[in-house]
C-alpha positions in Angstrom: 0.0 0.0 0.0 2.8 2.4 0.7 6.4 3.1 -0.4 9.0 4.7 1.8 10.2 8.2 1.3 12.7 8.1 -1.4 16.3 9.4 -1.2 17.1 13.0 -2.3 18.7 11.7 -5.6 15.1 11.1 -6.7 14.2 14.7 -6.8 14.9 14.8 -10.5 17.3 16.2 -13.1 17.2 19.1 -15.4 16.7 18.2 -19.0 15.7 20.1 -22.1 12.5 19.7 -24.2 13.3 18.8 -27.8 12.6 21.9 -30.0 9.5 21.0 -32.1 7.6 24.3 -32.8 5.6 22.9 -35.6 5.5 19.1 -35.3 2.5 17.2 -33.9 2.2 16.1 -30.3 0.1 13.9 -28.1 -0.6 14.3 -24.4 -1.7 10.9 -22.9 -3.0 9.7 -19.6 -3.6 6.0 -19.3 -6.0 5.0 -16.7 -7.4 1.7 -15.4 -10.9 2.8 -16.4 -10.5 5.6 -18.7 -7.9 6.8 -21.3 -7.6 10.5 -22.1 -5.7 12.1 -24.8 -5.1 15.6 -26.4 -3.5 16.0 -29.7 -2.0 19.3 -30.9 -4.2 21.4 -33.1 -7.4 20.1 -31.4 -9.5 21.7 -28.6 -11.2 18.6 -27.2 -9.9 16.0 -25.0 -10.5 12.4 -26.2 -12.0 10.4 -23.4 -12.8 6.6 -23.8 -12.9 3.4 -21.7 -9.6 1.6 -21.4 -10.8 -1.5 -23.0 -9.9 -3.7 -26.0 -11.7 -6.4 -27.9 -9.6 -9.3 -29.0 -11.7 -12.1 -30.3 -14.9 -10.2 -29.8 -14.7 -10.1 -26.0 -13.7 -7.1 -23.9 -10.5 -7.1 -21.9 -9.0 -4.4 -19.7 -5.2 -3.9 -20.6 -4.4 -1.6 -17.6 -5.2 -2.7 -14.1 -4.6 -0.7 -11.0 -1.8 1.4 -12.4 -0.1 -1.6 -14.1 -0.1 -2.4 -17.9 -0.9 -6.1 -18.0 -1.5 -6.4 -21.7 0.9 -4.3 -23.7 -0.3 -5.5 -27.2 -3.9 -4.8 -26.1 -2.9 -1.2 -24.9 -1.4 -0.7 -28.3 -4.5 -1.8 -30.1 -6.5 0.6 -28.0 -4.3 3.6 -28.7 -4.2 2.7 -32.5 -8.0 2.7 -32.5 -8.2 5.9 -30.5 -5.4 7.9 -32.2 -4.0 6.2 -35.2 -6.3 7.9 -37.7 -5.9 11.3 -36.1 -2.2 11.6 -36.6 -0.6 13.1 -39.8 0.8 10.5 -42.2 4.1 12.3 -42.4 6.1 13.2 -39.3 6.4 11.6 -36.0 4.8 13.2 -32.9 6.3 14.3 -29.6 4.4 12.4 -26.9 4.0 13.4 -23.2 2.7 10.6 -21.1 1.6 10.7 -17.5 2.7 7.8 -15.3 1.8 6.5 -11.9 4.2 8.1 -9.3 5.2 4.7 -8.1 5.0 2.8 -11.5 8.8 2.6 -11.8 11.0 1.6 -14.6 8.8 -1.4 -15.4 5.7 0.7 -16.0 7.6 3.1 -18.2 9.1 0.3 -20.2 5.7 -1.3 -20.9 4.2 2.1 -21.7 7.0 3.0 -24.1 6.4 -0.3 -25.9 2.6 0.3 -26.0 2.8 3.8 -27.5 5.3 2.7 -30.3 2.1 2.1 -32.4 1.8 5.9 -32.6 5.2 6.3 -34.1 6.5 8.9 -31.6 9.6 10.8 -32.3 10.2 11.3 -28.6 8.4 10.0 -25.5 8.7 12.2 -22.3 7.0 11.0 -19.1 5.7 13.1 -16.3 4.4 11.9 -12.8 0.7 12.2 -12.7 0.9 14.4 -9.6 3.1 16.9 -11.2 0.9 17.0 -14.4 -2.0 17.8 -12.1 -0.1 20.6 -10.4 0.8 22.0 -13.9 -2.8 21.9 -14.9 -3.8 24.4 -12.2 -0.5 26.4 -12.3 0.1 25.5 -8.6 2.9 27.3 -6.8 5.6 24.7 -6.9 8.2 26.8 -5.0 6.6 25.4 -1.9 5.9 21.8 -0.8 2.5 20.5 -2.2 0.5 17.4 -1.4 -1.5 16.0 -4.4 -4.0 13.2 -4.0 -5.1 11.5 -7.2 -8.3 9.2 -6.6 -8.7 7.1 -9.6 -11.1 4.3 -10.4 -8.8 1.5 -9.3 -5.7 3.4 -7.7 -5.2 6.2 -5.4 -1.9 8.0 -5.0 -0.6 10.5 -2.4 2.4 12.4 -3.7 4.6 15.0 -2.0 6.1 17.5 -4.5 8.9 19.9 -3.3 12.1 21.4 -4.7 10.2 23.1 -7.7 7.9 20.1 -8.2 10.0 17.0 -7.9 8.5 13.9 -6.3 10.2 13.5 -2.8 7.6 11.1 -1.3 4.8 9.0 -2.6 2.3 6.3 -1.4 -0.5 4.4 -3.2 -3.2 1.9 -2.6 -5.0 -0.4 -4.9 -8.3 1.1 -4.2 -10.5 3.5 -6.0 -14.0 4.7 -6.9 -14.5 1.6 -9.1 -14.4 -0.6 -6.1 -17.1 1.3 -4.3 -20.2 -1.0 -3.2 -22.1 -1.8 -0.1 -19.0 -3.6 1.2 -16.5 -0.8 0.3 -17.9 2.5 1.4 -16.4 5.9 0.3 -15.1 6.3 3.9 -12.7 3.4 3.3 -10.9 5.5 0.4 -10.8 8.6 2.7 -9.5 6.7 5.6 -6.7 5.1 3.4 -5.7 8.5 2.2 -5.6 9.8 5.8 -3.4 6.8 6.8 -0.9 7.4 3.9 -0.6 11.1 4.8 -0.1 10.2 8.5 2.7 7.8 7.5 4.4 10.4 5.5 4.2 12.9 8.4 5.7 10.2 10.7 8.5 9.4 8.5 9.5 12.7 7.3 12.5 14.1 9.1 12.1 17.5 7.3 9.3 20.0 7.7 8.1 19.4 4.0 5.2 17.2 4.6 3.9 19.3 7.4 4.3 22.6 5.4 2.5 20.9 2.4 -0.3 19.8 4.6 -0.8 23.3 6.1 -1.5 24.5 2.5 -4.3 22.0 2.1 -4.5 19.0 -0.1 -5.0 19.2 -3.9 -7.5 16.6 -5.1 -7.6 15.2 -8.6 -9.1 12.1 -10.3 -12.7 11.0 -10.5 -12.8 10.6 -6.8 -12.5 14.3 -6.2 -16.0 14.8 -7.6 -17.4 12.8 -4.8 -18.3 15.0 -1.7 -18.7 11.9 0.4 -14.9 11.4 0.0 -13.8 15.1 0.0 -15.7 16.2 3.0 -14.5 13.2 5.0 -10.9 14.0 4.1 -11.4 17.6 5.2 -12.7 16.6 8.5 -10.1 13.9 9.1 -7.1 16.0 8.0 -8.3 19.2 9.6 -7.2 21.2 6.4 -9.0 22.0 3.2 -9.1 19.2 0.6 -9.6 21.2 -2.6 -10.7 19.4 -5.8 -9.0 21.0 -8.8 -11.3 22.1 -11.7 -12.4 19.2 -13.8 -10.4 16.8 -11.7 -10.9 13.7 -13.9 -9.0 15.4 -16.8 -6.4 17.3 -14.8 -3.5 15.0 -15.5 -4.0 15.0 -19.4 -4.5 18.8 -19.2 -1.2 19.2 -17.4 0.5 17.0 -19.9 -1.0 19.1 -22.7 0.4 22.2 -21.1 3.9 20.7 -21.0 3.3 19.7 -24.7 2.5 23.3 -25.6 5.6 24.5 -23.8 7.7 22.1 -25.8 6.3 23.5 -29.0 6.7 27.1 -28.0 10.1 27.3 -26.5 13.4 25.8 -27.8 14.9 24.4 -24.6 13.3 25.4 -21.4 14.6 23.4 -18.4 12.2 21.0 -16.8 12.4 18.5 -13.9 10.7 15.2 -14.6 11.4 13.7 -11.3 13.5 11.0 -12.8 10.7 9.7 -14.8 11.7 11.1 -18.2 12.6 8.9 -21.1 13.7 9.3 -24.6 
């Protein structure tokens, strides 16, 4: 359910965006229940179920933040985006990733998106993409809670937006039923935040908590979760605007920056890849 606070070496490294003022681009957020994408030159976000249909039956290639069927994920992406890309040229692709997905997730994701013929793939932790979507002040520590359909993450961003601590639980809004009430998700989030506070030997987690918690994902639309969080944490738990699309909108913002500026420095929290 949790992962220990990472060493300071995980706070990221500065890299440069590839200069691509006129080329096409894709911002992509792969979720267990929904996949969302934005392509350059379009105003609408594509939002479809994360499902594929080999042999006529539906299967779910991404489960609880893990790509369990890479070919199936490729087929889904080809169906969603293949016909929307220009025949000539290769797009720049910005991909959100679970904060604790690690090298294995990024390797599977890179293999899956090859069907889109990307020129370059850059990854960004979901929590940072959410913060970018709302232009959050990243000069101060920030707690981001992403409540998805099958995975909930709590992430501490500091040092300009680098991931310095993260926890997750394989629980989300898609699990809610009479045996799994919304309070269970809220209580799991409180437990993760409490563990982060107890294990943090710096003031960063406490400083971030005092600012309030930033909420994203579909679960941020549920007052039965957000109100309980506010009461249990004794600080504001603020849903971001359109929380279910915040991650892909943040990735799209980074994509626009790549198109507009030759080489602005970015920190990808050690999650970048080319």
